FIMIDREN-512087 format. One record per residue: x, y, z of N, C-alpha, C, O, CB in turn; residue in one letter. Coordinates in steps of 0.2 Angstrom, whole numbers, plus 5000, padded with zeros to 4 digits. Glycine has a CB too. Example, Ala and Ser with C-alpha at 12.3 -4.5 7.8 and 13.67 -1.06 7.14 Angstrom:
residues 2
506649725039506249785039506649845039507149835042505749785045A
506449895035506849955036506450005039506750065040507049975029S
END
This chain:
residues 220
481642904773482042924776482642964772482742954766482242884779G
483042994777483643004773484042964771484042904773483843044776L
484542994766484642934762485442934768485442974772484642944752P
485842884767486342874772487042904769487142894763486342804774R
487442934776487842984773488242954769488442904770488243014778E
488342994764489142974758489343064756489043124755488842904748R
489843054756490543114755490343114747490243054745491543074758I
490243154742490343134737491143154734491543194737489843164734P
491343124727491943174726491943254724491443294724492143144719A
492443274724492543344723492243374716492143424715493243354724A
492243344712491943354706491343324704491043334698492343344702H
491143274708490443224705489843264707489743314711490243144712E
489343244702488943324700488243264702488043234697489143374689F
487943274709487543244710486743264708486443314708487643254716V
486643214706486043234702485343214708485243164712486043184694M
484843284707484143264712483743214713483343224718483843294712C
483743164709483643084712484143044714484142994711483443044709C
484543064719485043034722485243054727485343014732485543034718S
485243104727485543154735486043124739486143064741484843154740G
486343164740486843154747486943194755486943254757487643164744A
486843134759486843164767487543174769488043134770486343104772R
487443264770488443244775488243284781488043344782489443304770I
488243224787488243254793487443264793487043214793488643314794G
487143334794486543324793486343404789485943444790486043304800R
486743404784486743414778486343374771486443314770487443414777H
485943394768485743374762486043394758486143454760485143384761L
486443384752486543404746486243374740486343324737487143394745L
485643424737485043384734485243374725485143334721484143434735L
485743434726485943404718486543474718486743514722485143414708C
486743464713487443474710488043474713487943424717487643514707G
488643504714489243494716489543504723489243544726489643534711R
489843484726489643504734490243564732490043604736489843434742R
490843594730491043654730490743714725490943764724491843644728E
490243684722489643764720489443804727489443804733488843724716S
488943834720488343904725487943884720488043864715488544004725F
487343894724486643914723486643964714487044004713486343954731F
486143954710485843894709486343824706486043774705485343914704P
486843824705487243764703487143714707487043654705488043784702F
487043724712487043674720486343684724486143744724487743704725Q
486043644726485643644732486043604739486243554740484843604730C
486143624740486243594747486043624754486243674757486943574747M
485543564757485243614766485343604770485643554771484543624770V
485243654775485443604782484843554785484543514781485643674789G
484743564792484543524795483843564798483443534801485143504800P
483843614795483343674797482843684791482443734792483843754799D
482743654786482643684780481743684779481443714775483243634774W
481543624784480843664785480643744784480543784780480843644792L
480843754793480843834791481143864785480943914785481343864795L
481443844780481743884778480943894772480843954771482643854776V
480643854770479943854766479743894770479443924766479643794765L
479643904777479143934779479544014779479144054776478843914786G
480144034780480244104777480244114772480044174771480844134778V
480344084766480044094760479444084758479244104752480244064756I
479044064761478444074760478044154766477544184766478143994762A
478444164768478244224770478644294768478444344771478344214778L
479144314765479544334762478844334754478844394752480344294763I
478544304752478344284746477544354749477444414747478144184746I
477344284753476644314757476444374758475844394758476644294762G
477244424760477144494762477344524756476844564754477644514768I
477844524752477944544747477744584741477844634740478044524747N
477144514738476744524735476044574735475844614730476644484737I
475744554740475344614740475444684740475044724738475144594744P
475944694744476044754746476244804736476144854732476744744754V
476744744736476844764727476544804723476444864722476744704722I
475944724722475344764721475044814724474744854720474944734719Y
474844844729474744914731475144964728474945024728474644914737L
475744944726476145004726476045014717476245074715477144994730Q
475944974714475844974707475044994708474845024703476044904702F
474544984712473645014709473745104710473645144706472844974716V
473945094716473745144722474245204722474045264721473845104730Y
474845194722475445234722475845254715475645304711475945194726L
476345224713476845264706477345204704477745164708477445354711N
477245194698477445124695478145124696478445074696477245114686F
478645184697479045164699479345134704479845094704479145194698W
478845164711479045134720478745034716479044994719478145194729V
478345024711478144984711479044934708479244884711477444984708G
479144954703479844944701480344934707480844894708480045004695V
480344974709481044984715480444914720480744864720481345114721V
480044924722479744874726479844784723479844734727479044894726G
479844774716479944724713480644694715480744644717479944744708C
481144754712481944744711482044724719482344674720482444814708L
481944744724482144724729481744664732481944654738482144784734G
481344644731480944574732481444514729481644464732480044584729F
481644534723481944484720482944484722483244434722481644494710A
483044534723483644524727483544494735484044464737483844584727V
482944514740482844484745482744404743483144364746482344514747L
482244374739482244314738482944284736483144234739481644294732L
483244314731483744274728484444294733484844264730483844304721S
484644324739485044324742484544274748484944224749485244394743A
484244264749483844214755483944134753483944094758483044224754Y
484044114745483844064745484944054743485243994744483044044739L
485244094740485944084739486044064747486344004747486444164735A
485944094755486244094760486144024762486643994765486044144764T
485443984760485043944764485343874760485443814762484143974763A
485243884754485243824749486043814745486043774740484643854743C
486643844748487343854746487843854751487943904755487443914743S
488243774749488843764756489043814759489343864756489543734754N
488943804764489043844771489843864771490043924772488743794778P
490143814771491043804772491143714775491543704779491443874779G
490843674772490943604775491543584774491643564769490443554772V
492043574779492443544780492443454777492143424781492443554785I
492643414772492643384769493143324771493643334767492643414766F
493043264774493443224777494243214771494843224772492943144778K
493943204764494443194759494943264757495343274752494043164752D
494943284760495243354758495743394763496043444762494643404757D
495743344771496343374774496343294779495943244779496243454778F
496943304782497243234784496843214790496843254794498043224785E
496643164791496343094794496443094802497043094802496643034791P
496143084807496443084814496242994815496242954820495943144821L
495942984810496242884812496342854806496142874800495642824817V
496942804809497442784805497142724802496542714802497942774808E
497742684798497142624796496842594798496242574797497242574794E
497342564805497042524809496342544813495942504816497442514814G
496242614812495642624816495642634821495142634825495342574817G
496442664824496442694832496542754831497042764827497042674839V
496242784833496142874834497042884833497242834833495742914844A
497342924832497842954833497843034835498043084832498142944827N
497643044840497543104845498043134848498143194850497143094850Y
498543074850499343104854499643154848499843214850500143004855A
499743134842499743154836499743204832499943214827499543144835N
499243244836498843284832498943354830498643394826498243294836A
499443354833499843434832500543434829500843484829499943464839N
500543374827501343354825501343394817501743434815501443264824S
500843374815501243384807500943484806500943504800500743314800S
500843524812500643594812501343634816501243684818499943594815S
501843594818502043614821502943604819503143554816501643594828E
503443654822503943604819504343614825504043644830504343624812T
505143574826505543544833505743634833505843684829506343464831D
505743634840505843714844506343684851506243694857504843754846A
506743644847507243634852507943694854507743744853507343574849S
508443694855508843744855509343724850509543674849509143754863T
509443774846509943774839510643754842510843764848509843854835S
510943734839511843764841511943834844512243834849512343774832D
511843874843512143934844511743954850512043994854512043994837N
511143914851510843934860510143984858509844014863511643984866G
510043984851509444004850508843954850508943894847509444034846I
508243984852507743934848507443974845507144024846507343894851I
507443934839506843944833506243964833505943924837506643904829P
505844024830505244024829504843974829505043944824505344054825S
504343954831503843894828503143924826502643944830503643854835V
503043944818502343954814501943924818502043874822502143924806P
501443964819501043974819500443924817500043944812501044024816P
500243854820499643794818499143824810498843884809498943784827P
499243794807498743794801498043774801497543794798498943764796T
498243704806497743644805497643624813498043634817498143584800T
496943594816496843594824496543504824496443474818496043684828M
496543484830496143424826495443424830495243464834496643344828A
495043364826494343404829494343304830494543264826493643464822C
494043294836493843234838493443214838493443164842493943214841S
492743234834492143234831492043224827491643184826491843264830M
492443254821492243224814492943204813493243224807491943284808C
493443164817494143124815494543164808494743144803493943034813E
494443214811495043254806495443304807495443304813494843274800L
495843354804496243414807495943444803496043424797497043424808R
495343504805495143554802495543604800496143594801494743564805R
495443674797495843734797495843754803495543714807495543794793P
496243804807495943844811495543884811495343894816496243864813V
495243934804494843964803494043914804493443924803495043984796T
494243854806493443814805493343804814493843824818493443704800A
492843784814492543774820491943724819491543724814492343834823R
491943664825491443634825490543644825490343674830491643604829H
490243624822489443654824488943584825488743544821489043704815C
488943574832488843504833488043504829487943464825488843484843T
487543554829486943524830486943504821486443474819486243584833Y
487443534817487543514808487943444809487943404804488043584804C
488243454814488743384814489343374811489643324809488343334812E
489443434809490243434803490443534804490143584805489943394790K
491243504803491543574803491443634800491343624793491943564801C
491343694801491043724794491743774797492043784803489843764794I
492043804790492543824789492243904788491743914785492843774783D
492743954792492244014795491844034798491544094798492244034794G
491643974803490943974805490644044810490844054816490843914810L
490144084806490044144812489544124817489644134823489744214809D
489044084815488444054819487944014815487944014808487944114822H
487543974820487143934817486243954816485943924821487343874819H
486143984812485544024810484843974806484643974800485944064805C
484643954811483843904813483643944806483643904801483243934822P
483344014805482944034798483244034793482944024788482744094796W
483944034792484243984785484443914784484743894779484744024783S
484343884790484143824788484743804790484643754793483743804781G
485443814791485943814791486743864796486843914799485843804786Q
486943824793487643874797487843914793488143894788488343844800C
487844004795488244054791489044054791489244074797487944124793I
489344044787490144014787490444054781490044084777490343934786G
491044034779491644094775491044084768490744134766492844054774R
490944014765490544024757489944064757489944104753490143954754R
489644044762488744094762488744164764488344204763488144064768N
489344174768489044254772488944314769488644354771489644274777M
489244314763489144364759488444354757487944394759489544374754K
488444324754487644304753487044344759486544384758487644214755Y
487244314764486944344771486844404773486244434775487344334776F
487544424772487444514774487344544767487444604767488144564777V
487044514761486544554756485944524758485544544754486744554749V
485844494759485044474763484844514768484544554766485044394767F
485044514774484944544779485044624779484844654784485344524783V
485244654775485344724769484544714767484044734770486044714761S
484644684761484044684759483344704764482944744764484044614755T
483444634768482944614772482744694777482144694780483144534777L
482944724778483244794781482744834777482144844779484044824781T
483044864773482744914769482244904765481844944763483144924766F
482244814763481444814757480644814765480044824765481444664748Q
481044794772480544804776480244864778479644864780480744784781W
480544904777480245004779480245024775480345084776480545054782W
480145004766479845024761479445004760479045044756479945034758F
479344934761478644914760477944944767477344954767478644804759L
478344954772477844964778477545034775476945044775478244964786L
478045094772477845134772477745134766477545194765478045164774G
477745104762477145094754476545064758476045104758477545014746S
476445004761475744994762475345044769474745024770475644904763F
475645094772475545144776475145224772474745264773476245164780I
475545214765475245284762474945244757474645284753475745354758T
474845184756474245164749473645154754473145164753474445084743A
473745124761473045134766472845194766472245194766473045104773M
473045254768472845344767472645324763472145294763473245414765V
473045344756472645354752471845334749471445374747472945344749Y
471845254751471145234750470645244755470045224755471145174749I
471045274762470445304765470145364763469545364763470445304772A
470645404762470745494759470345474751469945514750471945534758T
470345444749470045454742469345454740468845414739470345404739D
469345504739468345524737468245444735467645424733468145604727P
END
């Protein structure tokens, strides 16, 4: 079964034999603030990740073989480079911390007595807006944090709660089941590289496959 939920310390190195469950994420190894390949954190849809990896390998390898055998050496080299970037970007997207908000990094909403302090949830990010002596109402700076009753903490205003991952994610764009987890601030750049490379590689492999099939069919 899954390990009990445990929030590792900021600089704690989690070993593969122990692991740590954070909401529905699993930190299999590495430090929680690191990135793949120095960290492996997978989301709740990790089985789909295995399927996508198998699909990437199963499509790329046969077509790259056709490129080397029936087309041109340099076409095969481009295919290999595209395959390497595609797989690396996908693994970095699926196995890196997307921006999980950890309780020990932000102000909790639960006091020592165990009573949720929702009434004063916005007090730390607001200033007194009462009228000053000269009759001018001072400006109130925008809040930098907001309350999350599900995580029981004050998350940054740039974060949103993912009900599927059961955690607040900083810079949450969407939950991507094909990547196994959310796409947030920390893995967005890898996701963009993955989608861009996937688009190029798809059309490149398709064109190579059709060209190779035509060559095989017309070769005397």
